[in-house]
Structures are given as structure tokens and as C-alpha cells.
C-alpha positions as CSV (number, residue, x, y, z in Angstrom):
1,X,0.0,0.0,0.0
2,X,1.3,3.5,-0.8
3,X,0.8,5.9,2.0
4,X,-1.7,8.8,1.8
5,X,1.1,10.9,3.2
6,X,3.1,10.5,-0.1
7,X,0.6,12.7,-1.9
8,X,1.3,15.6,0.5
9,X,4.9,15.9,-0.8
10,X,3.7,16.6,-4.3
11,X,0.6,18.6,-3.5
12,X,2.8,21.4,-2.2
13,X,4.5,23.5,-4.8
14,X,8.1,24.6,-5.0
15,X,7.5,27.9,-3.2
16,X,9.5,28.2,0.0
17,X,9.2,30.6,3.0
18,X,10.7,33.9,1.9
19,X,8.9,36.4,4.2
20,X,5.7,37.3,5.8
21,X,2.4,36.7,4.0
22,X,-0.8,38.6,4.1
23,X,-3.0,39.0,7.1
24,X,-1.9,39.1,10.8
25,X,-4.4,37.5,13.2
26,X,-3.7,38.5,16.8
27,X,-3.9,35.3,18.9
28,X,-2.6,37.0,22.1
29,X,-5.2,35.2,24.1
30,X,-3.2,32.0,23.5
31,X,-0.6,32.2,26.3
32,X,2.6,30.2,26.5
33,X,4.4,27.7,24.2
34,X,2.8,25.4,21.7
35,X,0.2,28.0,20.7
36,X,-1.1,28.1,24.3
37,X,-2.3,24.5,24.1
38,X,-2.5,22.3,27.2
39,X,0.2,19.6,26.7
40,X,-0.7,16.0,26.5
41,X,0.4,13.2,28.7
42,X,0.8,9.6,27.6
43,X,-2.4,9.7,25.5
44,X,-2.1,11.2,22.0
45,X,-4.5,14.1,21.4
46,X,-5.2,16.5,18.4
47,X,-3.0,19.6,18.4
48,X,-4.7,23.0,18.5
49,X,-8.2,22.1,17.2
50,X,-9.7,24.9,15.1
51,X,-6.4,26.7,15.0
52,X,-4.0,24.2,13.4
53,X,-6.3,21.1,13.0
54,X,-9.2,21.9,10.8
55,X,-12.0,19.9,9.1
56,X,-11.1,21.3,5.7
57,X,-7.4,20.4,5.3
58,X,-4.6,18.1,6.2
59,X,-1.9,19.7,8.3
60,X,1.9,19.3,8.7
61,X,4.0,21.3,11.2
62,X,7.5,22.3,12.0
63,X,9.0,24.3,14.9
64,X,11.9,26.7,14.9
65,X,14.6,25.5,17.4
66,X,13.8,28.4,19.7
67,X,10.1,27.4,19.7
68,X,9.0,30.9,18.8
69,X,7.8,30.1,15.2
70,X,5.5,27.4,14.1
71,X,5.2,26.6,10.4
72,X,1.9,25.0,9.2
73,X,1.5,23.5,5.7
74,X,-1.8,22.3,4.5
75,X,-3.1,20.3,1.6
76,X,-6.5,19.5,0.2
77,X,-8.6,16.6,1.4
78,X,-10.7,16.5,-1.7
79,X,-11.4,18.3,-5.0
80,X,-14.3,20.1,-3.3
81,X,-12.2,21.6,-0.5
82,X,-11.0,25.2,-0.5
83,X,-7.5,26.3,-1.4
84,X,-5.3,25.5,1.6
85,X,-4.4,28.3,4.0
86,X,-0.8,27.9,5.0
87,X,0.3,29.8,8.0
88,X,3.2,30.8,10.2
89,X,2.5,31.4,13.9
90,X,5.0,33.7,15.6
91,X,5.3,34.2,19.3
92,X,4.6,37.8,20.4
93,X,5.3,38.3,24.1
94,X,3.2,35.6,25.9
95,X,0.8,35.3,22.9
96,X,0.9,34.5,19.2
97,X,0.3,36.0,15.8
98,X,-1.0,34.0,12.8
99,X,0.4,35.1,9.5
100,X,-1.1,33.6,6.3
101,X,1.5,32.6,3.7
102,X,1.0,31.7,0.1
103,X,-0.7,28.4,-0.8
104,X,2.0,25.8,-1.6
105,X,4.5,27.4,0.8
106,X,6.8,24.7,2.1
107,X,7.6,24.5,5.8
108,X,11.3,24.2,6.5
109,X,13.0,21.5,8.5
110,X,15.6,23.2,10.8
111,X,19.0,22.0,11.8
112,X,19.2,21.7,15.6
113,X,21.3,24.8,16.0
114,X,18.8,26.8,13.9
115,X,21.4,27.9,11.3
116,X,20.1,25.9,8.3
117,X,16.6,25.6,6.9
118,X,16.2,22.4,4.8
119,X,13.7,22.1,1.9
120,X,14.2,18.5,0.7
121,X,17.3,18.7,-1.6
122,X,17.8,22.4,-1.1
123,X,18.6,24.5,1.9
124,X,19.2,28.1,3.2
125,X,21.9,29.2,5.6
126,X,21.5,31.9,8.3
127,X,23.2,35.1,7.4
128,X,23.8,38.4,9.2
129,X,20.8,39.8,7.3
130,X,18.5,36.8,7.5
131,X,18.7,33.8,5.2
132,X,20.8,33.0,2.1
133,X,19.3,32.2,-1.3
134,X,18.4,28.6,-1.8
135,X,21.3,26.3,-2.3
136,X,21.4,22.7,-3.5
137,X,22.8,19.7,-1.6
138,X,24.0,18.4,-5.0
139,X,22.9,16.5,-8.1
140,X,22.8,13.2,-6.4
141,X,20.3,14.6,-3.9
142,X,18.3,16.4,-6.5
143,X,17.8,13.1,-8.4
144,X,15.9,11.6,-5.4
145,X,12.2,12.6,-4.9
146,X,12.6,13.5,-1.2
147,X,9.5,14.0,0.9
148,X,10.9,14.3,4.4
149,X,14.4,15.2,5.6
150,X,15.9,16.0,9.0
151,X,19.3,16.7,10.3
152,X,21.3,15.8,13.5
153,X,23.5,18.2,15.4
154,X,26.6,16.8,13.6
155,X,25.0,17.5,10.2
156,X,23.9,13.9,9.4
157,X,20.9,14.0,7.1
158,X,18.3,11.3,7.0
159,X,15.6,11.4,4.3
160,X,13.1,9.3,2.3
161,X,12.3,8.7,-1.4
162,X,8.9,8.8,-3.0
163,X,8.3,6.1,-5.5
164,X,5.1,5.1,-7.3
165,X,5.3,1.5,-5.9
166,X,5.8,2.7,-2.4
167,X,9.1,0.9,-2.0
168,X,11.4,3.9,-1.6
169,X,14.3,3.5,0.9
170,X,15.4,5.7,3.8
171,X,18.9,7.1,3.3
172,X,21.5,9.0,5.3
173,X,24.4,11.3,4.5
174,X,27.1,12.4,7.0
175,X,29.4,15.4,7.1
176,X,33.0,14.0,7.1
177,X,35.8,16.6,7.4
178,X,33.4,19.3,6.2
179,X,32.4,17.4,3.1
180,X,28.9,15.9,2.4
181,X,28.9,12.2,1.8
182,X,26.9,10.6,-1.0
183,X,23.6,9.2,0.3
184,X,23.7,5.6,1.6
185,X,20.7,3.3,2.4
186,X,20.0,2.8,6.1
187,X,20.2,-1.0,7.1
188,X,17.5,-3.6,6.8
189,X,16.5,-3.1,10.4
190,X,15.0,0.1,9.1
191,X,14.4,-0.5,5.4
192,X,12.0,-3.4,5.7
193,X,8.4,-3.7,4.8
194,X,6.1,-2.1,2.2
195,X,6.6,1.5,3.0
196,X,9.3,3.6,4.9
197,X,9.1,7.4,4.9
198,X,9.3,10.7,6.8
199,X,12.3,9.9,9.0
200,X,13.3,11.9,12.0
201,X,16.8,11.6,13.5
202,X,17.5,12.7,17.1
203,X,19.8,15.6,17.4
204,X,22.3,13.3,19.2
205,X,21.7,10.5,16.6
206,X,20.6,8.1,19.4
207,X,17.5,7.1,17.5
208,X,15.6,7.4,14.2
209,X,11.8,7.4,14.0
210,X,9.7,7.0,10.8
211,X,6.5,5.6,9.5
212,X,6.1,2.3,7.7
213,X,4.0,-0.7,7.0
214,X,5.2,-4.2,8.0
215,X,3.9,-7.4,9.4
216,X,2.6,-7.4,13.0
217,X,1.5,-3.8,12.9
218,X,-1.7,-2.2,14.0
219,X,-3.2,-1.7,10.6
220,X,-2.0,0.6,7.9
221,X,1.1,2.8,8.4
222,X,2.5,2.7,12.0
223,X,5.3,4.7,13.6
224,X,8.6,2.9,14.4
225,X,11.8,3.7,16.2
226,X,15.3,2.3,16.0
227,X,17.9,3.0,18.7
228,X,21.6,3.4,18.1
229,X,23.4,0.3,19.6
230,X,26.7,0.5,21.6
231,X,28.7,-0.6,18.5
232,X,27.2,2.2,16.4
233,X,24.8,0.0,14.4
234,X,21.0,0.5,14.4
235,X,18.8,-1.8,16.4
236,X,15.7,-3.6,15.2
237,X,12.7,-1.5,14.5
238,X,10.3,-1.1,17.5
239,X,6.6,-0.3,17.0
240,X,5.7,2.7,19.1
241,X,2.7,0.8,20.3
242,X,-1.0,1.4,20.9
243,X,-0.4,4.8,22.7
244,X,0.4,6.1,19.2
245,X,-0.5,3.6,16.5
246,X,-4.1,2.5,15.6
247,X,-5.8,0.7,12.7
248,X,-5.7,4.1,11.0
249,X,-2.7,5.4,9.1
250,X,-0.1,7.3,11.2
251,X,2.9,9.1,9.7
252,X,5.4,12.0,9.8
253,X,6.8,11.7,13.4
254,X,9.0,14.4,14.8
255,X,10.1,15.5,18.3
256,X,9.8,19.1,19.4
257,X,13.1,21.0,19.7
258,X,12.8,21.0,23.5
259,X,12.6,17.2,23.4
260,X,9.3,17.0,25.3
261,X,6.7,15.9,22.7
262,X,6.2,13.8,19.6
263,X,4.1,15.2,16.8
264,X,2.6,13.0,14.1
265,X,-0.3,12.8,11.7
266,X,-3.2,10.3,11.8
267,X,-5.8,9.7,9.1
268,X,-9.2,10.1,10.8
269,X,-12.8,10.5,9.7
270,X,-14.3,14.0,9.9
271,X,-16.2,14.8,13.1
272,X,-19.4,14.0,11.3
273,X,-18.2,10.4,10.7
274,X,-18.9,10.8,7.0
275,X,-16.6,11.4,4.0
276,X,-13.0,10.5,3.4
277,X,-10.4,10.3,6.2
278,X,-8.4,13.4,6.7
279,X,-4.9,13.9,8.1
280,X,-5.0,15.5,11.6
281,X,-2.0,16.5,13.7
282,X,-1.6,14.8,17.1
283,X,0.9,15.1,19.9
284,X,2.0,12.9,22.9
285,X,4.7,13.0,25.6
286,X,8.1,12.0,24.3
287,X,8.5,9.9,27.5
288,X,7.2,7.1,25.3
289,X,10.7,7.1,23.6
290,X,12.4,6.7,26.9
291,X,10.0,3.9,27.9
292,X,11.1,2.0,24.7
293,X,14.8,2.8,24.9
294,X,16.8,-0.4,25.6
295,X,18.4,-0.4,29.0
296,X,22.2,-0.6,28.8
């Protein structure tokens, strides 16, 4: 089965964040981090209903490392839905402002130090005046249809590949003596099953999370994690379990820059219970990672 999340990578155009968009909604009544939302515990719950999660669109999110900017990209659920309203939420004092950005704007994936914004095979570097022009990781990266890419603190990139048969592999590329390695496939412990996509590597490279479909799962796509072993290899994939995974399709895991929460998408029916499933954004305590981490 090819994941519904694959379509989101190609529903968004090549436009990238270049500045503020139109409209500036004052959300000063939402106090504190995470758009003023009450954090979850060990039960996953929708993130910011009516603000980020909507009935009209699917949602994907990324956070700036200082947690003062939240980028939200949206895509259509059906031909009948409206044009998606992408948005950037910026912290203003204790509250937030919502800034609408052009439809098709890609959300960046930040390096842990906040100095690089990644947009699949391209990136921007922080400058004294803001951000550089888009640069390319190189032809070998451009030749891969990347949907999701994240970076570790040491500059290791992990990323996926969209293919029509759903059998793309997860790859990594390290920085060695300041030079970017050619991409290499991650091992079979990770690249097994019908679908592997949307990887997230921990800043310290102690684990990788991703979504995939394999035997023994809860239904469609599930979220998995592999921990770095003492010898530097990657351990067997571990299903994140029924606190996260259901018989629905889960995908796109990421951990907030402060390390406290996992965000992910789940395909669910609209509140009415009718129509096609839509992709809602959920969050849960990242303690689940520590509960699964092998004891040394």
C-alpha cells in the first residue's frame, strides 16, 4: 500500500518561505508555548483544534529551534475543499500572531542549531541579514524525490524517497571533514516492509523514527523507532505501540526541539463520521521514547 502521506509531498508547490504573507491575526489570548495549548500526557490528542487542526485540510507542522515560530503547511482533502491556507505562527510576548502565507509554501526543517533551513534537496543558511538564497545539496540529492528530511546536530541527514510503488528507501548522508557524503541506504533493520518514509533523526543521533507498514503492525502505516546500539549500528525497528498507533494510518513523526513531545499525523474520519479520512495532527509526551529505549 502506498501511504496517503506520499501525496502531500507533491501537493505542495516549490514555493518556500521567503517572508511574511498577508493577514496578521492576533492570537494574544493563547498564552505560553505550543500556541497556548494544554500539553498531552501519555495519551495522544489532536493539536490546536480549530487553529491548526481543521476539518477542511490536512496539516503538517515544524518548529523553529527556539520554539517561537510554528510553520503549518496544509493540503486539500478532496477536490471540493477550499484552497489550503498555509500559516506561520509567531510568538509575540506571551501570545501569538498568525500570518497567512501563500498556498503551496513549504515548511522548513531546521538544523538543531537553527542555522540551516532544509527544503528537501535544497537549503538556506542563516546570514547576518536573515537567510541566504536557496542552495542545492548536489545533483545526487536532486535526483531523489525527497518528501521528508531531518538533520542531526553533527549534520547527518536522514531522508526518504517517494516512488510510485511505495518501496522507496530511507537514506543518510554524513558530514565528514566538512564534506557531504553521497547518500547511503540505512540498514535492513529500518528499510524493511512495504513503506518507509518521513524519518526523524534525534539531534544526538541516538534514534531514528519513521512511518512504515510491516507485518505485526496495528493496521496501515505505523510509527517505528530504531535506537543506536553501543557498537554504532542500528537496532531492530520497534513499533511505538498502541499509545500512538491505531488501525488508521499514522505518519510523519517528529520530536519538538525541546525534546518534550512527539508530533505526528493520523488519518481520521471527519467529526461528522462521513466522507474521506483526513490527516489530523496529534501530539503525545516524548516519554514514550524513553520507555522503549533499551536499558544498557
